C-alpha positions as CSV (number, residue, x, y, z in Angstrom):
1,X,-15.3,1.9,-11.9
2,X,-14.7,-1.2,-9.8
3,X,-11.4,-1.7,-8.2
4,X,-10.0,-4.9,-6.7
5,X,-7.4,-4.9,-3.8
6,X,-4.9,-7.4,-2.6
7,X,-5.0,-7.8,1.0
8,X,-2.0,-9.4,2.6
9,X,-2.9,-10.2,6.1
10,X,-0.8,-11.2,9.2
11,X,2.0,-12.3,7.1
12,X,4.4,-10.5,10.0
13,X,7.5,-12.0,11.4
14,X,6.0,-13.4,14.5
15,X,3.1,-15.1,12.7
16,X,5.4,-16.6,10.0
17,X,7.8,-18.1,12.4
18,X,4.8,-20.5,13.2
19,X,5.1,-22.1,10.1
20,X,8.7,-22.0,9.5
21,X,8.4,-25.3,7.7
22,X,6.3,-23.9,5.2
23,X,7.2,-20.1,5.1
24,X,9.8,-20.3,2.0
25,X,7.1,-21.4,-0.7
26,X,4.1,-19.3,1.0
27,X,6.1,-16.0,0.6
28,X,7.4,-16.6,-2.8
29,X,3.5,-16.9,-3.7
30,X,2.3,-13.8,-1.8
31,X,5.5,-11.7,-3.3
32,X,4.2,-13.0,-6.7
33,X,0.7,-12.1,-5.8
34,X,1.9,-8.6,-4.7
35,X,3.9,-8.2,-8.0
36,X,0.8,-8.9,-10.1
37,X,-1.0,-6.5,-8.3
38,X,1.3,-3.7,-8.7
39,X,2.1,-4.4,-12.2
40,X,-1.8,-4.3,-12.7
41,X,-2.3,-0.9,-10.7
42,X,-4.1,-2.7,-7.9
43,X,-3.9,-1.4,-4.5
44,X,-1.9,-3.6,-2.3
45,X,-3.3,-3.4,1.5
46,X,-1.1,-4.9,4.2
47,X,-3.1,-6.0,7.4
48,X,-1.1,-6.7,10.6
49,X,-2.2,-7.1,14.2
50,X,-0.6,-5.3,17.1
51,X,-1.6,-3.9,20.4
52,X,-0.6,-1.0,22.7
53,X,2.2,-1.4,24.7
54,X,1.1,-3.2,27.9
55,X,-2.2,-4.4,26.2
56,X,-4.9,-2.1,27.2
57,X,-6.5,-3.0,24.1
58,X,-6.4,-7.1,25.1
59,X,-9.6,-8.0,27.0
60,X,-9.1,-10.6,29.2
61,X,-12.3,-12.3,28.0
62,X,-11.1,-13.1,24.3
63,X,-9.6,-16.4,24.5
64,X,-7.8,-15.8,21.4
65,X,-5.6,-12.8,22.6
66,X,-6.3,-13.0,26.4
67,X,-2.7,-14.8,26.5
68,X,-0.9,-12.0,24.7
69,X,-2.1,-9.6,27.7
70,X,1.0,-8.2,29.3
71,X,3.6,-9.6,26.8
72,X,5.8,-6.9,25.6
73,X,6.4,-8.3,21.8
74,X,3.2,-7.3,20.4
75,X,2.9,-3.8,20.0
76,X,2.7,-1.7,17.1
77,X,6.6,-1.0,16.9
78,X,7.7,-4.6,18.0
79,X,9.7,-6.7,15.5
80,X,7.0,-9.7,15.9
81,X,4.5,-7.1,14.2
82,X,6.3,-6.1,11.1
83,X,5.4,-7.2,7.8
84,X,7.9,-10.0,6.8
85,X,10.9,-8.7,4.7
86,X,10.0,-11.0,1.7
87,X,7.0,-9.3,1.1
88,X,7.7,-5.5,2.7
89,X,5.0,-3.0,1.5
90,X,6.3,-0.5,-0.8
91,X,5.8,3.3,-0.2
92,X,2.4,3.3,-2.1
93,X,1.0,0.4,-0.3
94,X,-1.3,0.9,2.6
95,X,-0.5,-0.8,6.1
96,X,-3.5,-1.3,8.6
97,X,-3.4,-2.2,12.1
98,X,-6.0,-4.5,13.4
99,X,-6.7,-5.6,17.2
100,X,-8.6,-8.6,16.4
101,X,-8.9,-11.8,14.0
102,X,-10.8,-10.2,11.3
103,X,-8.8,-7.5,9.7
104,X,-12.0,-5.3,9.9
105,X,-11.6,-5.5,13.6
106,X,-10.4,-2.7,15.2
107,X,-9.0,-1.2,12.3
108,X,-9.9,1.4,9.6
109,X,-9.6,-1.2,6.8
110,X,-13.2,-0.7,5.5
111,X,-12.6,3.3,5.4
112,X,-9.4,2.8,3.4
113,X,-11.3,0.3,1.1
114,X,-14.2,2.6,0.4
115,X,-11.6,5.7,0.0
116,X,-9.5,3.4,-2.9
117,X,-12.9,2.7,-4.5
118,X,-12.4,-1.2,-3.9
119,X,-15.3,-3.2,-4.7
120,X,-13.5,-6.4,-4.8
121,X,-10.7,-7.9,-2.8
122,X,-8.1,-11.0,-3.0
123,X,-7.1,-12.3,0.2
124,X,-3.8,-13.9,1.4
125,X,-2.9,-14.6,4.7
126,X,-1.6,-16.6,8.1
127,X,-4.1,-18.2,8.9
128,X,-6.5,-19.6,6.8
129,X,-8.8,-20.7,9.5
130,X,-8.1,-17.2,11.6
131,X,-7.7,-13.8,9.6
132,X,-8.8,-15.3,6.1
133,X,-12.0,-17.0,7.2
134,X,-13.1,-13.9,9.6
135,X,-12.2,-11.3,7.2
136,X,-14.0,-13.3,4.2
137,X,-17.3,-13.6,6.0
138,X,-17.0,-9.9,7.2
139,X,-16.4,-8.7,3.5
140,X,-19.3,-11.0,2.0
141,X,-21.5,-9.5,4.5
142,X,-20.3,-6.0,3.5
143,X,-20.8,-7.0,-0.2
144,X,-17.2,-7.1,-1.7
145,X,-16.6,-9.4,-4.7
146,X,-14.1,-12.0,-3.2
147,X,-11.1,-14.2,-4.3
148,X,-9.1,-16.2,-2.4
149,X,-5.7,-17.3,-3.1
150,X,-5.5,-20.9,-1.9
151,X,-1.8,-21.5,-2.1
152,X,-0.9,-17.9,-0.6
153,X,-2.8,-18.8,2.8
154,X,-1.7,-21.1,5.4
155,X,-2.9,-22.7,8.7
156,X,-1.4,-24.9,11.3
157,X,-4.0,-27.5,10.8
158,X,-3.6,-28.6,6.9
159,X,-6.8,-30.4,7.4
160,X,-8.7,-27.4,8.2
161,X,-6.9,-25.5,5.8
162,X,-8.3,-27.9,3.1
163,X,-12.0,-28.0,4.0
164,X,-12.2,-24.2,4.3
165,X,-10.6,-23.7,0.7
166,X,-12.5,-26.8,-0.6
167,X,-16.0,-26.7,1.0
168,X,-16.4,-23.5,3.0
169,X,-14.9,-20.5,1.0
170,X,-16.4,-21.4,-2.3
171,X,-20.0,-20.4,-1.1
172,X,-18.6,-17.0,-0.4
173,X,-15.7,-16.4,-2.7
174,X,-13.7,-17.7,-5.9
175,X,-10.7,-20.0,-4.8
176,X,-7.8,-19.9,-7.4
177,X,-3.8,-20.6,-6.9
178,X,-1.7,-17.6,-7.3
179,X,-0.7,-18.7,-10.7
180,X,-4.1,-19.3,-12.1
181,X,-5.2,-15.7,-10.8
182,X,-1.9,-14.2,-12.5
183,X,-2.3,-16.2,-15.8
184,X,-6.2,-15.9,-16.0
185,X,-5.6,-12.2,-16.7
186,X,-7.8,-11.6,-13.9
187,X,-6.8,-8.3,-12.2
188,X,-9.9,-8.2,-10.2
189,X,-11.7,-10.7,-7.8
């Protein structure tokens, strides 16, 4: 039986703060997607980025993460790396910690998804040009069916967000609003 999993990616305190002007509506849509997934008996998987204290897993050649080297607020136990309370995981949900941009990089996400029997993924997250794009590309290469909830993703650059959702993502995924996904009766991707 094909199973769809909902991925909530990088919706954590320190990242939600970066889009504070848009976070309320975004968090409401993510929460609605989570509620729908749970009501449909779909697995909900949260992905967050966090590092070892002292940053031993942050390579200085990595342009995206080298600025974090030596920071003390991005370790696995720090408040900045915790899932935002507006969309907090339930006890039955899975939380995966990643080390790079893609939800698959440096995590056990692939093992978790295979163990759940997931063949399709519904993607949400911050940022559209970061975790959503990187995860979509890798998941497509791993032959997952894909849906992106356009209004449950956010990016600091609205034009990049628009181009990805309208021109890039449709080549590999179905792009829907959260309401379209919920009202279509589509439990899957």
